[in-house]
DRENDOTOR-8778 format. One line per field, with one value per residue (C-alpha): x, y, z. Coordinates in steps of 0.5 Angstrom, whole numbers. Last residue first. Example, Ala and Ser with C-alpha at 12.3 -4.5 7.8 and 13.67 -1.06 7.14 Angstrom:
<nodes>
x [27_25]
y [-2_-9]
z [14_16]
</nodes>
This chain:
<nodes>
x [105_107_106_112_116_110_112_120_119_114_120_125_121_119_126_127_122_125_131_128_124_130_134_128_127_134_133_127_130_136_131_128_134_136_129_130_136_135_128_133_137_132_129_136_137_131_129_137_134_128_131_136_129_126_132_132_125_125_130_125_120_123_125_119_116_121_118_112_113_116_109_106_109_109_102_101_105_100_94_98_98_91_88_92_90_82_84_85_78_75_77_75_68_67_69_63_59_60_59_52_51_52_47_42_43_42_36_33_34_30_24_24_23_18_14_15_11_7_5_4_0_-5_-6_-7_-12_-16_-16_-19_-24_-27_-28_-31_-36_-37_-39_-44_-48_-49_-50_-55_-58_-59_-62_-67_-69_-70_-75_-79_-79_-81_-87_-89_-88_-96_-97_-93_-89_-85_-82_-80_-77_-73_-72_-70_-64_-62_-62_-58_-52_-52_-50_-45_-42_-42_-39_-34_-32_-32_-27_-23_-24_-21_-14_-14_-16_-9_-5_-7_-4_2_3_2_6_12_10_10_18_20_16_21_27_26_25_31_35_32_34_41_41_39_44_49_46_46_54_56_52_56_63_60_60_67_70_67_69_76_76_75_80_85_83_83_90_92_89_93_99_97_97_103_106_103_106_112_112_110_115_120_118_117_125_127_123_126_133_132_130_136_140_136_137_144_145_139_144_151_147_144_151_153_146_147_154_152_145_150_154_149_146_152_152_145_145_150_146_140_143_145_138_135_139_137_130_130_133_129_122_124_125_118_115_116_115_109_106_107_103_98_97_96_91_87_87_86_79_77_77_73_68_68_67_61_57_58_55_49_47_50_54_60_64_72_76_83_90_96_94_99_100_98_92_91_91_85_81_82_80_75_71_72_69_62_62_61_57_53_52_51_46_42_41_40_35_31_31_29_24_21_21_18_12_11_11_6_2_2_0_-6_-11_-10_-9_-16_-19_-17_-19_-26_-28_-24_-29_-35_-34_-33_-39_-43_-39_-41_-48_-54_-60_-67_-73_-80_-84_-92_-99_-96_-102_-101_-107_-106_-103_-95_-91_-84_-77_-72_-66_-60_-52_-48_-43_-44_-50_-50_-46_-47_-43_-45_-44_-48_-55_-59_-66_-72_-76_-82_-82_-83_-77_-73_-75_-73_-67_-64_-67_-64_-66_-71_-77_-81_-84_-92_-92_-86_-79_-76_-72_-76_-74_-77_-82_-75_-74_-78_-82_-88_-91_-85_-87_-85_-87_-92_-98_-97_-91_-90_-85_-83_-77_-72_-65_-58_-59_-57_-62_-65_-66_-68_-73_-76_-77_-81_-85_-87_-88_-93_-97_-97_-98_-104_-108_-108_-107_-100_-105_-109_-114_-114_-113_-106_-105_-111_-109_-102_-105_-110_-103_-100_-92_-89_-88_-84_-80_-78_-76_-72_-68_-67_-65_-60_-57_-55_-52_-49_-45_-43_-40_-37_-35_-32_-27_-25_-23_-19_-16_-14_-12_-7_-5_-3_1_5_6_8_12_15_16_20_25_26_29_33_35_38_42_44_47_50_54_57_59_62_66_68_69_75_77_79_83_86]
y [76_75_82_84_87_92_95_95_99_104_105_106_110_114_116_118_123_125_127_129_134_136_138_142_145_148_150_153_157_159_161_166_169_171_174_177_180_182_186_189_191_195_197_200_204_207_208_212_216_218_219_225_228_228_231_237_238_237_243_247_246_246_254_256_252_256_263_261_259_266_269_265_267_275_273_269_275_280_276_274_281_283_278_281_287_284_281_286_290_283_284_291_289_284_289_294_288_286_293_293_286_288_295_290_286_291_294_287_286_294_292_286_290_294_288_285_292_293_286_288_294_291_285_292_294_287_287_294_293_286_291_297_291_289_295_298_291_293_301_297_293_299_303_297_297_305_304_298_303_309_305_303_310_312_305_306_312_311_304_309_313_306_304_312_311_305_308_313_309_305_311_313_306_307_315_311_306_311_315_308_307_314_312_305_309_314_308_304_311_312_304_306_312_308_302_307_310_302_302_308_305_298_301_306_300_296_301_301_293_294_299_294_288_292_294_286_284_289_286_280_281_284_279_274_277_278_271_269_273_269_263_264_266_260_256_259_259_251_250_253_249_243_244_245_238_236_239_237_229_230_233_227_223_225_225_217_217_218_214_208_210_209_203_200_202_199_192_192_191_186_182_183_179_174_171_171_166_162_162_158_152_151_150_144_142_141_138_133_132_131_125_121_124_120_114_112_115_109_103_105_106_98_96_100_97_90_92_95_89_85_89_88_81_81_85_81_75_79_81_74_72_77_74_67_71_74_68_61_58_55_60_59_65_66_65_69_75_73_79_77_81_78_71_73_75_68_65_69_69_61_60_65_60_55_58_60_53_50_55_53_46_47_52_47_42_47_50_42_41_48_45_39_41_47_41_37_43_45_39_36_43_45_39_42_49_46_43_48_54_49_48_56_58_54_56_64_61_61_65_64_69_68_73_74_75_79_78_75_71_64_67_71_69_74_72_74_71_72_72_69_72_71_69_74_79_79_81_81_77_80_80_76_79_76_82_84_92_91_87_91_98_94_91_99_101_95_90_90_85_86_81_80_72_70_70_64_64_59_54_47_47_48_55_56_62_64_72_76_84_89_96_101_97_90_88_80_75_68_64_59_61_57_53_46_45_38_41_48_45_41_46_51_46_44_51_53_46_50_57_53_49_56_57_61_66_68_74_70_74_73_66_63_66_63_57_57_59_52_54_51_57_61_54_54_61_61_54_58_64_60_55_62_65_59_59_66_64_58_63_68_63_59_66_68_61_60_67_66_59_62_68_63_59_66_68_60_61_69_66_60_64_70_66_60_64_68_61_59_66_64_57_60_66_59_55_60_62_55_54_60]
z [243_251_254_259_252_252_259_257_251_254_259_254_250_256_258_251_251_258_255_248_254_258_251_247_255_255_247_249_255_251_245_251_254_248_245_252_252_244_247_254_250_245_251_255_248_247_255_255_250_253_260_257_254_261_264_260_260_268_268_265_269_275_274_272_279_282_280_281_289_289_288_292_298_297_296_303_307_304_306_314_315_313_317_324_322_321_329_332_330_332_339_339_336_342_348_345_345_352_355_351_353_361_359_357_364_368_364_365_373_373_368_373_379_376_374_381_383_378_380_387_386_382_387_392_386_386_394_394_388_392_398_394_391_398_400_394_396_403_401_396_402_406_401_399_407_407_401_405_411_407_404_412_414_414_417_424_424_429_424_419_424_425_418_416_421_419_412_415_418_412_408_412_411_404_404_409_403_397_401_402_395_392_397_392_387_388_390_383_380_383_381_373_373_377_371_366_367_368_361_359_362_358_352_352_354_348_343_346_346_338_336_340_336_330_330_332_326_322_325_325_317_317_321_317_310_314_316_308_306_311_309_302_302_306_302_296_300_302_294_292_298_295_288_291_294_288_284_288_288_280_280_285_279_273_277_279_272_270_274_272_265_265_269_265_258_262_265_257_254_259_259_250_251_256_252_246_250_253_246_243_248_248_240_241_247_243_237_241_245_238_236_242_241_235_236_243_238_233_238_242_235_234_241_240_234_236_243_239_235_241_244_237_237_245_243_239_243_249_243_241_249_249_243_247_253_249_247_243_248_248_245_248_250_247_250_247_249_256_260_266_266_259_262_268_262_259_265_266_259_259_267_265_259_263_269_263_261_268_269_264_266_273_271_266_273_278_273_273_280_281_275_280_286_284_280_287_291_287_286_295_296_292_296_303_301_299_306_310_306_307_314_315_312_317_322_320_322_317_320_316_315_313_312_312_308_301_296_290_290_292_297_299_303_303_303_308_308_314_314_321_326_334_336_342_341_334_328_320_314_308_308_304_301_297_294_296_295_303_304_300_305_311_309_308_314_318_321_328_330_336_339_337_338_343_340_344_351_355_349_351_344_340_336_330_332_329_328_330_329_324_325_322_324_322_318_318_322_321_323_322_327_326_320_321_314_317_324_322_317_323_328_322_320_328_329_323_325_332_330_326_331_335_342_340_336_341_337_331_324_323_325_323_316_317_318_312_307_310_309_302_298_304_305_298_298_303_301_294_298_302_297_294_301_302_295_295_302_299_293_297_301_296_292_298_299_292_291_298_294_288_291_295_288_285_291_290_283_284_289_284_278_282_287_283_279_285_288_282_282_289_287_281_285_290_284_280_288_290_283_284]
</nodes>
């Protein structure tokens, strides 16, 4: 138990230490990161401000006459002013540690180098007139006469650096050039490292002292807290073992102390409850024993009464069941008779419908037979007309043969007339023209007659086919007429059968009606007997049910009193386990 208690305290102590120290460490790390970031930004800002001051002073201290001579000379690099200015820029670069110092100007809408501060032995220096390029935003600010400092930029050749540009003005305030100074990022990094080291030397000891002080305060706080938790835990462990005489001691004045007081109050309440339960369980055992004795006597009396009522109810039930069976059998017989009557009515209705259908179909067949006879007569007339038309077509074909002969004779006469006209010479030329026209007309007439003969031949063939089709239609109409006559004879036989069926259905309906009347009288008598029997049976069943319910209630009461007695004993046994 002590090992478990120590292990729990050790785990809680570690968690409390972590809760206090981890935020302190995180705050320290955040403080160091913030300090590092601020120092870096401050180093860059300081160097930029210093570079602005340096560039402004340099622009103000340059020899204006030398600048004017360089700007106006045709060969600027050979002038004394150029050499003086370049020496001054080289000296400034070496003294300040700048990466690059130079002069430039805006000529003919473009930026050019004027004086480069590179060493004299540097062959890669920027000569006068070389293009000088920077961003459009800086371009506008520099042209406006402002002192401009760029942020850190990266270059593939020079690495990271920032630049400051300042205008050079003469005594009248006119801009005669510009000076630029580039500071490498290495300078910013050196300043940043130096400042950061100094800051760390100041911040780290202070933070270590704060952490140490926090750890001491945490140890004191955690020790008091763990002592209070141990007291509460020890008291609760004794309660779980049934010992209600151990109270927890209040050590702290915070919420844990209040929990200790609440724990003691809870133990006091539980003690009172256990004492009350022990007293009540004794009383409950005595009461449950008395109830069990009374319920046993009542149960025996109720059982005797229930057996007597059940014997009466059994006889009434048997009589009621027999009567109900008779009523059910009568009802089933009535249902069967009703079904038979329904079938008889349906049968008679079907016979009537069959008669009606037979009359309708017979009338339709008569109309169809008359229509068939009319169709046969029409087909015969059409056949006669087709014969007449075929004969007239043959006669027309004969006439066309005669006309063909006439056309041939006309052609011969036209040929003879042409011969005679040619013999007559110039006098018979007009007659020759008429003869020629007559020949052509005879030829056209012959072609027309042949076309007419061809059409008449086809017409005669179609008439022959129509005649054959009329013959087949006449045969089919005669067969249909014969079949309709046979159907009419069959329907006459069906009509006779339907009349017999209808008569039998009427007789059967009368007999079932008389049987239904007799069944209704028997059913009325059985219903009266069944009602009387049911009333007697219902009364006995109600009395038996009441007796049975009373018996069950007494039995349940006896069982409940036994269970209550057992529960009271168990409750007393459990309450006796507590030490109060």
